C-alpha positions as a Markdown table, in Angstrom:
| # | Residue | x | y | z |
|---|---|---|---|---|
| 1 | Met | -56.3 | 227.3 | -52.3 |
| 2 | Ile | -58.7 | 230.2 | -51.7 |
| 3 | Gly | -62.5 | 229.2 | -52.1 |
| 4 | Gly | -64.6 | 231.0 | -54.8 |
| 5 | Gly | -66.6 | 232.8 | -52.3 |
| 6 | Leu | -63.7 | 234.6 | -50.7 |
| 7 | Val | -62.2 | 235.3 | -54.1 |
| 8 | Ala | -65.7 | 237.1 | -55.0 |
| 9 | Glu | -65.5 | 239.1 | -51.8 |
| 10 | Leu | -62.0 | 240.3 | -52.6 |
| 11 | Glu | -63.0 | 241.2 | -56.1 |
| 12 | Arg | -65.7 | 243.4 | -54.9 |
| 13 | Val | -62.9 | 245.6 | -53.5 |
| 14 | Ala | -60.0 | 245.1 | -56.2 |
| 15 | Asp | -58.9 | 243.1 | -59.2 |
| 16 | Val | -57.5 | 239.7 | -57.8 |
| 17 | Arg | -55.1 | 237.7 | -59.8 |
| 18 | Leu | -54.8 | 234.0 | -58.8 |
| 19 | Asn | -51.6 | 232.1 | -59.0 |
| 20 | Glu | -49.6 | 235.2 | -59.7 |
| 21 | Pro | -45.8 | 234.6 | -60.3 |
| 22 | Met | -44.1 | 236.6 | -57.6 |
| 23 | Ser | -40.9 | 236.8 | -59.7 |
| 24 | Ala | -42.6 | 239.4 | -61.6 |
| 25 | His | -43.0 | 241.5 | -58.4 |
| 26 | Thr | -39.7 | 241.3 | -56.8 |
| 27 | Thr | -36.2 | 243.0 | -57.5 |
| 28 | Phe | -34.4 | 239.6 | -57.3 |
| 29 | Gly | -36.7 | 238.2 | -60.1 |
| 30 | Val | -37.4 | 235.1 | -58.4 |
| 31 | Gly | -40.4 | 233.5 | -56.5 |
| 32 | Gly | -43.2 | 231.1 | -57.0 |
| 33 | Pro | -46.9 | 232.0 | -57.4 |
| 34 | Ala | -49.1 | 233.7 | -54.8 |
| 35 | Asp | -52.4 | 232.1 | -54.1 |
| 36 | Ala | -53.9 | 235.5 | -54.7 |
| 37 | Phe | -52.5 | 238.9 | -55.5 |
| 38 | Val | -54.0 | 242.3 | -55.3 |
| 39 | Glu | -52.7 | 245.8 | -55.9 |
| 40 | Ala | -54.0 | 248.3 | -53.5 |
| 41 | Ala | -54.2 | 251.8 | -54.9 |
| 42 | Ser | -56.0 | 253.5 | -51.9 |
| 43 | Gln | -55.9 | 253.3 | -48.1 |
| 44 | Glu | -59.5 | 252.1 | -48.2 |
| 45 | Gln | -58.4 | 249.1 | -50.2 |
| 46 | Leu | -55.6 | 248.4 | -47.9 |
| 47 | Gly | -58.1 | 248.4 | -45.0 |
| 48 | Cys | -60.7 | 246.5 | -46.7 |
| 49 | Met | -58.3 | 243.7 | -47.7 |
| 50 | Ala | -56.7 | 243.5 | -44.3 |
| 51 | Ala | -60.3 | 243.2 | -42.7 |
| 52 | Leu | -61.3 | 240.4 | -45.1 |
| 53 | Cys | -58.2 | 238.5 | -44.3 |
| 54 | Arg | -58.6 | 238.9 | -40.6 |
| 55 | Glu | -62.4 | 238.0 | -40.9 |
| 56 | His | -61.5 | 234.6 | -42.9 |
| 57 | Gly | -58.3 | 233.6 | -41.4 |
| 58 | Leu | -56.5 | 234.1 | -44.7 |
| 59 | Pro | -52.8 | 234.7 | -44.5 |
| 60 | Leu | -51.9 | 238.2 | -45.6 |
| 61 | Thr | -48.5 | 239.3 | -46.8 |
| 62 | Ile | -47.9 | 243.0 | -47.8 |
| 63 | Ile | -45.2 | 244.1 | -50.1 |
| 64 | Gly | -43.9 | 247.4 | -51.4 |
| 65 | Ala | -41.6 | 247.5 | -54.5 |
| 66 | Gly | -40.4 | 243.9 | -53.9 |
| 67 | Ser | -36.9 | 244.8 | -52.9 |
| 68 | Asn | -35.2 | 243.2 | -49.9 |
| 69 | Leu | -37.4 | 240.1 | -50.4 |
| 70 | Leu | -36.6 | 236.7 | -51.2 |
| 71 | Val | -39.8 | 234.8 | -52.1 |
| 72 | Gly | -39.5 | 231.0 | -52.0 |
| 73 | Asp | -40.1 | 228.8 | -55.2 |
| 74 | Gly | -43.1 | 227.3 | -53.5 |
| 75 | Gly | -45.0 | 230.5 | -53.6 |
| 76 | Val | -47.0 | 232.4 | -50.9 |
| 77 | Arg | -50.1 | 231.1 | -49.4 |
| 78 | Gly | -53.1 | 233.4 | -48.9 |
| 79 | Leu | -53.0 | 236.9 | -50.3 |
| 80 | Val | -50.2 | 239.1 | -51.4 |
| 81 | Leu | -51.1 | 242.8 | -51.2 |
| 82 | His | -49.0 | 245.1 | -53.2 |
| 83 | Asn | -49.2 | 248.6 | -51.5 |
| 84 | Arg | -49.3 | 251.2 | -54.2 |
| 85 | Val | -51.0 | 253.9 | -52.1 |
| 86 | Arg | -49.1 | 257.2 | -52.9 |
| 87 | Gly | -49.3 | 260.7 | -52.0 |
| 88 | Val | -47.6 | 263.5 | -50.0 |
| 89 | Ala | -49.1 | 266.2 | -47.8 |
| 90 | Ala | -47.3 | 269.0 | -46.1 |
| 91 | Leu | -48.4 | 269.2 | -42.5 |
| 92 | Asp | -48.8 | 272.6 | -40.6 |
| 93 | Glu | -46.1 | 271.8 | -38.2 |
| 94 | Arg | -43.0 | 273.8 | -39.0 |
| 95 | Gly | -39.9 | 273.9 | -36.8 |
| 96 | Asn | -38.0 | 277.1 | -35.5 |
| 97 | Asn | -34.8 | 275.4 | -36.8 |
| 98 | Gly | -35.8 | 275.4 | -40.4 |
| 99 | Thr | -37.6 | 272.0 | -40.7 |
| 100 | Arg | -41.0 | 271.0 | -42.2 |
| 101 | Cys | -43.1 | 267.9 | -41.7 |
| 102 | Phe | -44.8 | 265.9 | -44.3 |
| 103 | Arg | -47.1 | 262.9 | -44.3 |
| 104 | Val | -46.3 | 260.5 | -46.9 |
| 105 | Met | -48.3 | 257.4 | -48.0 |
| 106 | Ser | -46.6 | 254.1 | -47.4 |
| 107 | Gly | -46.6 | 253.0 | -51.1 |
| 108 | Met | -44.6 | 255.9 | -52.2 |
| 109 | Leu | -41.4 | 255.1 | -54.0 |
| 110 | Leu | -38.4 | 256.2 | -51.8 |
| 111 | Ala | -36.0 | 257.1 | -54.5 |
| 112 | Arg | -38.6 | 259.2 | -56.3 |
| 113 | Leu | -39.6 | 260.9 | -53.3 |
| 114 | Ala | -36.0 | 261.7 | -52.2 |
| 115 | Arg | -35.2 | 263.3 | -55.7 |
| 116 | Ser | -38.5 | 265.2 | -55.6 |
| 117 | Leu | -37.9 | 266.7 | -52.2 |
| 118 | Ser | -34.4 | 267.6 | -53.0 |
| 119 | Arg | -35.5 | 269.6 | -56.1 |
| 120 | Val | -37.6 | 271.7 | -53.9 |
| 121 | Gly | -34.9 | 272.5 | -51.3 |
| 122 | Leu | -35.7 | 269.8 | -48.6 |
| 123 | Ser | -32.9 | 267.7 | -47.0 |
| 124 | Gly | -32.7 | 264.6 | -45.3 |
| 125 | Leu | -33.3 | 261.8 | -47.7 |
| 126 | Glu | -30.8 | 262.5 | -50.4 |
| 127 | Trp | -29.0 | 259.2 | -49.5 |
| 128 | Ala | -32.2 | 257.4 | -50.3 |
| 129 | Ala | -32.3 | 258.5 | -53.9 |
| 130 | Gly | -30.8 | 255.2 | -55.1 |
| 131 | Ile | -32.7 | 252.6 | -52.9 |
| 132 | Pro | -35.4 | 250.6 | -55.0 |
| 133 | Gly | -38.1 | 250.3 | -52.3 |
| 134 | Thr | -41.2 | 252.1 | -50.9 |
| 135 | Val | -41.3 | 254.5 | -47.9 |
| 136 | Gly | -43.3 | 251.9 | -45.8 |
| 137 | Gly | -40.9 | 249.1 | -46.6 |
| 138 | Ala | -37.9 | 251.5 | -45.8 |
| 139 | Val | -39.6 | 252.3 | -42.4 |
| 140 | Val | -40.2 | 248.6 | -41.6 |
| 141 | Cys | -36.7 | 247.7 | -42.1 |
| 142 | Asn | -35.1 | 251.0 | -41.0 |
| 143 | Ala | -33.4 | 251.1 | -44.4 |
| 144 | Gly | -30.2 | 253.2 | -44.4 |
| 145 | Ala | -27.0 | 254.0 | -46.5 |
| 146 | Phe | -23.9 | 256.1 | -46.1 |
| 147 | Gly | -24.3 | 256.2 | -42.3 |
| 148 | Val | -27.8 | 257.6 | -42.2 |
| 149 | Asp | -31.2 | 255.6 | -41.8 |
| 150 | Met | -34.9 | 256.3 | -41.8 |
| 151 | Ala | -34.9 | 256.6 | -37.8 |
| 152 | His | -33.1 | 259.9 | -38.5 |
| 153 | Val | -36.1 | 261.6 | -40.4 |
| 154 | Val | -39.2 | 259.5 | -39.2 |
| 155 | Val | -41.4 | 261.2 | -36.4 |
| 156 | Gly | -44.3 | 258.9 | -36.5 |
| 157 | Val | -46.4 | 256.6 | -38.6 |
| 158 | Asp | -50.1 | 256.0 | -39.1 |
| 159 | Gly | -51.0 | 252.2 | -38.6 |
| 160 | Leu | -54.0 | 250.3 | -39.1 |
| 161 | Met | -54.2 | 248.1 | -36.0 |
| 162 | Pro | -55.4 | 244.5 | -35.8 |
| 163 | Asp | -58.7 | 245.7 | -34.4 |
| 164 | Gly | -59.3 | 247.7 | -37.4 |
| 165 | Ser | -58.7 | 251.2 | -35.6 |
| 166 | Thr | -56.1 | 253.6 | -36.9 |
| 167 | Gln | -53.3 | 254.8 | -34.7 |
| 168 | Arg | -50.6 | 257.3 | -34.7 |
| 169 | Ile | -47.4 | 255.6 | -33.4 |
| 170 | Gly | -44.4 | 257.6 | -32.2 |
| 171 | Pro | -40.7 | 256.9 | -33.0 |
| 172 | Ala | -40.1 | 255.5 | -29.4 |
| 173 | Ala | -42.8 | 252.8 | -30.0 |
| 174 | Leu | -41.2 | 251.9 | -33.4 |
| 175 | Cys | -38.0 | 250.7 | -31.6 |
| 176 | Phe | -35.8 | 251.5 | -34.6 |
| 177 | Gly | -32.6 | 249.6 | -34.5 |
| 178 | Tyr | -30.1 | 248.6 | -37.2 |
| 179 | Arg | -32.1 | 247.4 | -40.2 |
| 180 | Ala | -35.0 | 246.7 | -37.9 |
| 181 | Ser | -38.1 | 248.1 | -36.3 |
| 182 | Ala | -41.1 | 246.9 | -34.2 |
| 183 | Leu | -42.9 | 246.8 | -37.5 |
| 184 | Leu | -41.0 | 243.7 | -38.6 |
| 185 | Ala | -43.2 | 241.7 | -36.2 |
| 186 | Ser | -45.9 | 241.7 | -38.8 |
| 187 | Ala | -45.1 | 238.0 | -39.6 |
| 188 | Ser | -46.7 | 237.2 | -36.3 |
| 189 | Gly | -49.9 | 239.2 | -37.2 |
| 190 | Ser | -49.4 | 241.6 | -34.2 |
| 191 | Ala | -48.0 | 244.6 | -36.0 |
| 192 | Pro | -50.1 | 247.1 | -37.7 |
| 193 | Val | -50.5 | 247.8 | -41.5 |
| 194 | Leu | -48.4 | 250.8 | -42.1 |
| 195 | Leu | -50.4 | 253.3 | -43.9 |
| 196 | Ala | -48.5 | 256.7 | -43.9 |
| 197 | Val | -45.3 | 258.1 | -42.5 |
| 198 | Met | -44.5 | 261.4 | -41.0 |
| 199 | Leu | -41.1 | 262.8 | -42.1 |
| 200 | Arg | -39.2 | 265.8 | -40.6 |
| 201 | Leu | -36.8 | 267.4 | -43.2 |
| 202 | Ser | -34.5 | 270.3 | -43.2 |
| 203 | Glu | -34.7 | 273.3 | -45.5 |
| 204 | Ala | -31.9 | 273.7 | -47.9 |
| 205 | Ala | -30.8 | 275.2 | -51.1 |
| 206 | Pro | -32.1 | 273.0 | -54.0 |
| 207 | Glu | -28.8 | 272.9 | -55.7 |
| 208 | Glu | -27.0 | 271.6 | -52.7 |
| 209 | Ala | -29.4 | 269.0 | -52.0 |
| 210 | Leu | -29.3 | 267.8 | -55.4 |
| 211 | Arg | -25.4 | 268.0 | -55.5 |
| 212 | Arg | -25.6 | 265.4 | -52.7 |
| 213 | Val | -28.2 | 263.3 | -54.4 |
| 214 | Glu | -25.9 | 263.0 | -57.4 |
| 215 | Glu | -22.7 | 262.2 | -55.3 |
| 216 | Tyr | -24.6 | 259.3 | -53.5 |
| 217 | Ala | -25.7 | 258.1 | -56.9 |
| 218 | Arg | -22.2 | 258.2 | -58.3 |
| 219 | Arg | -20.8 | 256.4 | -55.2 |
| 220 | Arg | -23.6 | 253.7 | -55.7 |
| 221 | Arg | -22.8 | 253.1 | -59.4 |
| 222 | Ser | -19.2 | 252.7 | -58.7 |
| 223 | Thr | -19.7 | 250.1 | -55.7 |
| 224 | Gln | -22.9 | 248.2 | -56.7 |
| 225 | Pro | -24.0 | 245.8 | -59.3 |
| 226 | Val | -26.6 | 246.6 | -61.9 |
| 227 | Gln | -28.1 | 243.0 | -62.2 |
| 228 | Pro | -31.3 | 242.2 | -60.6 |
| 229 | Ser | -30.7 | 241.7 | -56.8 |
| 230 | Ala | -32.4 | 242.5 | -53.5 |
| 231 | Gly | -29.6 | 244.9 | -52.3 |
| 232 | Ser | -27.4 | 244.0 | -49.4 |
| 233 | Val | -28.0 | 240.3 | -48.3 |
| 234 | Phe | -26.5 | 240.5 | -44.9 |
| 235 | Lys | -26.3 | 243.1 | -42.0 |
| 236 | Asn | -23.0 | 244.4 | -41.4 |
| 237 | Pro | -21.6 | 242.9 | -37.9 |
| 238 | Pro | -19.5 | 244.9 | -35.7 |
| 239 | Gly | -16.0 | 245.1 | -37.1 |
| 240 | Glu | -15.6 | 244.3 | -40.7 |
| 241 | Pro | -18.3 | 244.6 | -43.3 |
| 242 | Ala | -20.2 | 241.6 | -44.5 |
| 243 | Gly | -18.9 | 242.0 | -47.9 |
| 244 | Ala | -15.4 | 242.0 | -46.7 |
| 245 | Leu | -16.1 | 238.8 | -44.6 |
| 246 | Ile | -17.7 | 237.1 | -47.6 |
| 247 | Glu | -14.8 | 238.0 | -50.0 |
| 248 | Gln | -12.1 | 236.8 | -47.3 |
| 249 | Ala | -14.2 | 233.5 | -47.5 |
| 250 | Glu | -13.4 | 233.3 | -51.2 |
| 251 | Leu | -17.0 | 233.6 | -52.1 |
| 252 | Lys | -16.8 | 236.9 | -54.3 |
| 253 | Gly | -18.0 | 235.9 | -57.7 |
| 254 | Tyr | -19.1 | 232.3 | -56.3 |
| 255 | Arg | -22.0 | 230.8 | -58.2 |
| 256 | Val | -24.9 | 228.4 | -57.7 |
| 257 | Gly | -27.2 | 228.1 | -60.7 |
| 258 | Gly | -28.3 | 231.3 | -61.9 |
| 259 | Ala | -27.5 | 233.1 | -58.7 |
| 260 | Gln | -24.0 | 234.8 | -58.1 |
| 261 | Phe | -22.2 | 236.7 | -55.3 |
| 262 | Ser | -21.6 | 239.8 | -57.2 |
| 263 | Pro | -17.8 | 240.3 | -58.5 |
| 264 | Lys | -18.4 | 244.0 | -57.8 |
| 265 | His | -19.8 | 243.7 | -54.3 |
| 266 | Ala | -19.6 | 240.5 | -52.4 |
| 267 | Asn | -22.6 | 241.4 | -50.1 |
| 268 | Phe | -24.9 | 241.4 | -53.2 |
| 269 | Ile | -26.4 | 238.3 | -54.8 |
| 270 | Val | -27.4 | 239.0 | -58.3 |
| 271 | Asn | -29.6 | 237.0 | -60.7 |
| 272 | Arg | -27.5 | 236.1 | -63.6 |
| 273 | Gly | -30.4 | 234.7 | -65.4 |
| 274 | Gly | -32.6 | 231.9 | -64.6 |
| 275 | Ala | -31.8 | 232.0 | -60.9 |
| 276 | Thr | -34.2 | 230.3 | -58.3 |
| 277 | Ala | -34.8 | 231.1 | -54.8 |
| 278 | Ala | -33.2 | 227.9 | -54.0 |
| 279 | Asp | -30.0 | 229.0 | -55.7 |
| 280 | Val | -30.0 | 232.3 | -53.7 |
| 281 | Arg | -30.7 | 230.4 | -50.4 |
| 282 | Ala | -27.9 | 228.0 | -51.2 |
| 283 | Leu | -25.4 | 230.9 | -51.6 |
| 284 | Ile | -26.8 | 232.5 | -48.3 |
| 285 | Gln | -26.2 | 229.3 | -46.3 |
| 286 | Glu | -22.7 | 228.8 | -47.9 |
| 287 | Ala | -21.6 | 232.2 | -47.0 |
| 288 | Gln | -22.9 | 231.9 | -43.4 |
| 289 | Glu | -21.1 | 228.4 | -42.9 |
| 290 | Arg | -17.9 | 229.6 | -44.4 |
| 291 | Val | -17.7 | 233.0 | -42.8 |
| 292 | Trp | -18.5 | 231.2 | -39.4 |
| 293 | Val | -15.8 | 228.8 | -39.9 |
| 294 | Arg | -13.2 | 231.3 | -41.1 |
| 295 | Ser | -14.1 | 234.4 | -38.9 |
| 296 | Gly | -16.4 | 233.1 | -36.1 |
| 297 | Val | -18.9 | 235.5 | -37.2 |
| 298 | Met | -22.6 | 234.3 | -38.1 |
| 299 | Leu | -23.9 | 236.7 | -40.7 |
| 300 | Asp | -27.5 | 237.8 | -40.1 |
| 301 | Cys | -29.7 | 238.3 | -43.2 |
| 302 | Glu | -30.9 | 241.7 | -44.0 |
| 303 | Val | -33.1 | 240.2 | -46.9 |
| 304 | Gln | -36.5 | 239.0 | -45.6 |
| 305 | Phe | -37.7 | 235.5 | -46.5 |
| 306 | Val | -41.3 | 235.1 | -47.6 |
| 307 | Gly | -43.2 | 232.1 | -48.7 |
| 308 | Glu | -42.5 | 228.5 | -49.0 |
| 309 | Phe | -38.9 | 227.2 | -49.8 |
């Protein structure tokens, strides 16, 4: 529990909700209560909340749109900070090869940004127009689709460091990998709070960029479920995709409680209604065990686990 004095300090910066159900803030629709929950609408609020948590030794969990997360039924201790800091600014830097740079606040919704940029003739994020996350979350996990990922367009980030300073971090230091970056170390408290992302995009005809957006959207609709989920559950190992391995293990459509491996795409676990985090975790463990026994492949989770299970 968080003491009343600390709650009062937090409330001087932003509205604080105690025992807030995380099921209302994740695309899975599952998760127990956060001790305290705050929506940060400005960079200043993000910084103040992070500083207060450091000062009082309060655990801090920062979320974006709540996608790619599985929050435990036991909830989250400390403060959950919902990053809603949004805005886009064009930078003066302009490449000779028809590229432009933008500084995007980390709480921007990725899909909305991708569509907006495509409409004004900027290309490079069309693939992201169906991803239900924030720009910051996409950078942290190096989100991608259709053979492209954030590493292709990110040229730097602005991070709030543990000592309270702000630092520009280049792509080399971000150590982008397959669905990973150096920012995933945030669970240890050593990574910065992501404030903004610098993107380099190519100029293109708006109608061509929008055509690609719609084509990617059509492909998503044809292959991915519409029920609540956290997106792809497992990273694709070398060789066969995770979905194919799960299907070969006869788990496509398999259900535990209210959670089910989607009959449409086996690498998605969907909430059929009333699912718990325990249901989802049971499916994840079942898939890892069966695929290991059948194929000798240990599936690695793409979904991030948060809180107490």
